[in-house]
N, C-alpha and C positions, 0 to 999 in steps of 0.2 A: 850429538851430531856425528854423522858418518860420511865418509868419502866414497864416492862411486866413480869408477873410471868408465867413461862412455866410449872413448876412442883413445888411441895412443896419444899421450900428452894432453888429454882432455879429461879433467877430473872436476866433479862438482861436489859441493858439500851440502847435504840435505839434513833436515831434522830427523830424529829417530822415528817419529810417528808417520812418516810418509808411507802411503799404500801403493798398490800396484798402479792404479790410474794416475796417481801423482808422479810416480816414477816414469810411466810411459810418456808423460809430457816432456820429461828431460831426456829420456832414453832415445827417442826417435826424432829425427828431424822431420820437418813437414813433408819433404819429398817421400821419405820412407812411409810415413803415415798415409799419404795419398796412394802410394803403391799398394799398401795393405788394404785400403778401402776399395780400390779398383778390383783387386783380387777377390775380396769378399763379395763384392757386387756381382762379379762375373760368376762366381760359384753359385750364388743364389739365383741368378738369372738362368743359368744352365739347368739347375735343379728344377726350377719352376717350368721351364720349357719342356723338359723330359717328362715331368708329371702331366703336363697338358697333353703330350702325345699319348701317354698311357690312358688318359681319360677319353681321348678320341677313339682309341682302339676298343676300350671297354664299351663305349656308347655304340659303336658299330656292331659289336658282338651282341649286345642286348637288343638292338633293333632287329638284327637277323633272327634272334630267338623269338621276338614278338611276331615278326612276319611269318616265321615257320609255324608258330602256334595258330596264327590266323589261317594259314594255308591248310593245316590239318582240320581246323573247324570248317573250312570251306568244303573240304573233301567229305566230311561227315554230312554237311548240309546237302551236298550233291547226292549222296547215297540215300538220304531220307527223302529228298524230292523225287528221285527215281522210283523209290518204293511206293510213294503216294501215286505217281503216274501209273505204275503197274496195277495197283489196287483199283484205281479209277477205271482203267482199261478192263479189268475183270468184271467190275460192276456194270459198266456200259455194255459189254459183250453179253453178259447174262441177261440184262434187261432187254436187249435187242432180240435175243433168242426166245426169251419168254413172251415178248410181244408177238413174234412170228407165230409161235405155237398157240398163243391165246386167240389169234385171229383164224385159227384152223389151218394154217399153212404148214408147209414142210420147209426144212432148211436146205433149199436147193436153188439153183439158178441165181437170179439177181439178188435174192435175199441173202444167200450164202456169200456172194461177192461183197454185199454191203457190210456184213459182219467182218469179213476178212479185211476190207478196206479200213474199217474203224480200228481194228487191231493193228494194222500196219501204221496208221496215223499215230496211234499212241506209242508204238515202238519208235517211230521217228522222233516224236516229242522227247522220249526218254534218251535217245542218242544225242539230240541237240542239247538237252539239259546237261548230260554228262560232258559233252564237248565244251559248252560254255563254262561250266564249273572247272573243267580241266584247264582251260585257258587262264581263268582267274587264279587258280592255284599255282600254275606255272609263273604267272606274273608276280605273285607274292613271293615265291621262292627266289626268283631272279632279283627282285628288289631287295630281299634279305642278303643275297650274296653281294650285291652292289653296296649295300650299307656296310657290310663287314669289310669289304675292300676299301671303301672310303675311310673307314676307321683306321685300317692298317696304313693307308697312305698318309692320313693325318699324323699318325705316329712317326712314320718315316720322315715326313716333312719337319716335324718338331725336332727330331734327332738332328737333321741337317741344320736347322736354325740354331740349335744349341751348339753344334760343332762350329758353325760359322761365327756365332757370337763369341764363343770362347777363343777361337783363333784370332779374331779381330781385336778382342780386348787384350789378349796376351801380347799381340804385336804392338799395340799402342802403348801398353805398359812397358815393354822392352825399350821402345824408342824413347819414351819419357825418361826411363832410367838412364839410358845412354846419354841423353842430353844433359840431365842433371849431374850425372857423374862427370861428364866432360867439363861442365861449368864449374864444378867443385874443384877439379884438378887444375883448372886454368889459373 
């Protein structure tokens, strides 16, 4: 048997085989154990909230990268479609000129205007295609920046929730401690 002094003028006798957890039962009064539990819960809650914020930020960053890749693919599709329009314009113009010469005519007057008008229409199609793809690319990049910003705001919000939760828990713990301490001294 061994004697353990818990507080001044407070000694207990315990068997030699007592372990840490057995000793904890005698070492701390219920109020102290409650305060320790509250502190541990607060630390765990704060940690998980901060981790949640990191996940928000990472998700926003990944979404921005995905949208940026989609925007780059859209740019490539735009260039490819413009190239197809240009090739079709060349073929159509060559076919029109060949038809004019096959009929025994010359490339003058209204026939020349017809070929020029067709070329102008294809150029307008190419510009409209470039504009439409440019708008879509811009929208994707803007959505990516918004996603990243939302991730950053999620992280900031999580930090503020963690700070508020910690402050609230510490305040409650302090008030409980003061109450129990005043009851113990009374």
